[in-house]
Structure formats: C-alpha cells, structure tokens
C-alpha positions in Angstrom: 35.7 49.7 35.1 32.1 48.4 35.1 30.1 49.2 38.2 28.2 46.3 39.7 24.5 47.1 39.1 21.9 47.1 41.9 18.1 47.2 42.0 16.3 47.9 45.2 13.1 46.5 43.7 14.9 43.2 43.2 16.0 43.1 46.8 12.4 43.8 47.9 10.7 41.2 45.7 13.2 38.4 45.5 12.0 36.5 48.6 8.2 36.7 47.8 9.0 35.5 44.2 11.2 32.7 45.5 8.4 31.5 47.8 6.2 31.0 44.8 8.6 29.7 42.1 10.1 27.1 44.4 6.7 25.4 44.3 6.4 25.8 40.5 9.9 24.8 39.5 10.1 21.9 42.0 11.7 19.4 39.6 15.3 19.5 38.3 15.2 21.6 35.2 17.0 24.5 33.5 15.1 27.7 34.0 15.6 30.4 31.3 15.4 33.9 32.7 14.3 36.5 30.2 15.5 40.0 31.1 17.9 39.1 33.8 18.6 42.8 34.5 21.2 43.3 37.2 21.6 39.5 37.9 20.3 39.8 41.5 17.4 37.5 40.9 19.5 34.9 39.1 22.0 34.7 42.0 19.3 34.6 44.7 17.2 32.0 43.0 20.1 29.8 42.0 21.5 29.9 45.6 18.2 28.8 47.1 17.1 26.3 44.4 20.1 24.1 44.0 18.1 21.5 42.1 17.7 23.9 39.2 20.2 25.2 36.6 19.5 28.9 36.2 20.2 30.4 32.7 20.1 34.2 32.8 19.7 36.2 29.6 19.4 39.8 28.7 20.3 42.3 26.0 24.0 42.4 25.4 24.5 45.7 27.2 23.4 44.1 30.5 25.5 41.0 30.3 28.7 42.5 32.0 26.6 43.5 35.0 25.1 40.1 35.4 28.6 38.6 35.2 29.7 40.7 38.1 27.0 39.2 40.3 27.7 35.7 39.0 31.4 36.0 39.5 30.8 37.0 43.1 28.2 34.3 43.8 30.3 31.4 42.5 27.3 29.1 42.1 27.8 25.9 40.1 24.1 25.9 39.0 24.2 29.5 37.8 25.1 29.4 34.1 27.0 32.2 32.2 24.5 34.8 31.0 23.6 34.8 27.3 22.8 37.8 25.1 19.2 37.6 24.1 16.7 40.1 22.8 13.2 38.6 22.6 12.9 39.9 19.0 16.0 38.0 17.9 14.8 35.6 15.1 16.9 32.8 16.6 17.3 32.3 20.4 20.5 30.7 21.8 18.7 27.5 22.7 16.9 24.6 21.1 14.1 24.1 23.6 13.0 25.4 27.0 11.3 23.4 29.8 10.9 26.3 32.2 11.0 30.1 31.8 10.9 33.1 34.2 10.7 36.7 33.5 10.2 39.7 35.9 9.2 43.3 35.1 9.6 43.0 31.4 6.2 43.1 29.8 5.6 46.7 30.8 9.0 47.7 29.4 8.4 46.1 26.0 6.3 47.6 23.3 3.1 45.6 22.4 4.8 44.5 19.1 7.7 43.1 21.2 5.3 41.3 23.5 3.6 39.6 20.5 7.0 38.6 19.1 7.9 37.3 22.6 4.9 35.0 22.7 5.6 33.9 19.1 9.1 32.8 20.1 7.6 31.0 23.1 5.5 28.9 20.8 8.7 27.9 19.0 10.9 27.1 22.0 8.7 26.0 24.9 8.4 22.3 25.1 5.0 20.6 25.9 4.2 21.0 29.6 6.8 23.7 30.0 6.2 26.1 32.9 6.3 29.9 32.5 6.3 32.5 35.4 5.7 36.1 34.6 6.1 38.7 37.4 5.1 42.3 37.3 2.1 44.7 37.6 -1.1 44.2 35.6 -4.3 46.0 35.1 -7.6 44.2 35.4 -10.6 44.9 33.2 -8.8 48.0 32.0 -8.4 49.5 35.5 -5.3 50.1 37.7 -5.2 48.1 40.9 -3.6 51.0 42.8 -2.8 54.6 42.7 0.9 53.7 42.7 0.5 51.6 39.6 -1.3 54.4 37.9 1.6 56.8 38.7 4.1 54.1 37.6 2.3 53.7 34.3 2.4 57.4 33.7 6.1 57.4 34.3 6.6 54.5 31.9 4.6 56.2 29.1 6.4 59.5 29.6 9.7 57.7 29.2 8.5 55.5 26.3 5.0 55.9 24.9 5.1 52.3 23.6 5.6 50.9 27.1 3.1 50.6 30.0 1.3 48.3 32.4 -0.5 45.6 30.4 -4.0 44.3 30.9 -4.2 40.8 32.5 -7.0 39.8 30.2 -5.1 40.8 27.0 -2.0 39.0 28.1 -3.7 35.8 29.1 -5.7 35.8 25.9 -2.5 36.2 23.9 -1.0 33.4 25.9 -4.0 31.1 25.2 -3.5 31.8 21.5 0.0 30.4 21.8 -1.1 27.2 23.7 -0.3 28.6 27.1 -2.8 27.8 29.9 -3.0 30.0 33.0 -2.6 27.9 36.1 -2.5 30.6 38.7 -2.5 34.3 39.2 -0.8 35.0 42.5 -1.1 38.3 44.4 2.4 39.7 45.3 3.6 42.6 47.4 3.6 46.2 46.1 0.6 45.6 43.8 2.4 43.1 41.6 1.3 39.7 40.4 2.9 36.4 39.4 1.3 34.6 36.6 2.0 30.9 36.3 1.3 29.3 32.9 1.8 25.9 31.3 2.4 25.0 27.7 -0.3 22.6 26.6 1.0 19.1 25.8 -1.1 19.0 22.6 -1.7 22.5 21.2 -5.3 23.0 20.1 -5.8 23.6 16.3 
C-alpha cells in the first residue's frame, strides 16, 4: 500500500506562494506544474484558485503519491497528474500558457536545466507566464548561512545539484525569450521569479 507523501516545507510555503501566484495567474488558464512532488501544492492552489485548471506533473515514481492527495481533495479543477521528466524529448502537451515550478532547479543538474529551458521555448505560448520558486544565489554569494548549509547538503547528496545563481538563470531565460517581470522575496530565504514569454522572440 502506498503511503501518502508529506512535505513540511510545502506546508510552510504554500500560503506565501499562493499570495503571489494568485496575482500572476489571475485569468482562467491551465497551469502546468513541473515537479509536483507530493501533490500538496497542487491541491492547495487548485482549492484556492477555482478559476484555474491545475495540471500537476512529475516523474513517474511520484505520480501515485500525487494521486493520493488528488483523490482526497476531490477538486474538479485539479487534473490527473501526468508523468513528465523535463528531459523527455516530447512533453504530454501541445502548448502551455502558464507554468509553475517549485524547488526544482537546485535538484536538477545544469544540463537538465538547460534542457528544461529548451523545452520551454518549444511549448510556452507567446505571453505565457512562468513562476519559479526556490533559493538562489546573487552575484555568486549565498543569501544566508542556512542556504549555504543547504547547498552543501545538496552537493554531498548529488554533486551535480546545488543552489543556482540568479544571474545565470535569468540570462539563460532571456536566451529563450523569457523576460523577468519580478523577483519576489519569500520566507526562509527563498525567491519567486516571475517571467513572461515574449510575444515576438528576438532574433
């Protein structure tokens, strides 16, 4: 029997994130969540943002756990989770108007991040909105001692992972026609980056 997954971090950050994304995703749209994890974010956001359809995705091994949360929530606007690895050559969609991802970039290798942004350039529609939540370094420096310790833990677990530099990520985003709209300070030394796909990508 599958045990229902639980993340205390999700419980801690779900309301601060909600307070931001409710202003970003203010129009009826389907939001694709990359790295749905436990499913807690999907249930919380779908329940408080009934004008949205929420599409959780994650690697196949996490889908059963997300389904446990979804089955319990019984929300009409929370779609069945889809198996998706950002490195998949084909994503289970034709286009995306809104995308949310939390605590994923520091888990991915840099190669996976590059592939992720390559895929975004294929699937994001013009003017699509993208929200990225998590910790970032600025000008190559940690923003707190706790982030430095967290980065050490990440690299000890997987040398290819680690907290990414804000400037490197936003430069990569710009190369893929994504414009930074806002960089919002969040609790626990995290940030929420809000980006928009340019309507007419620059040559």
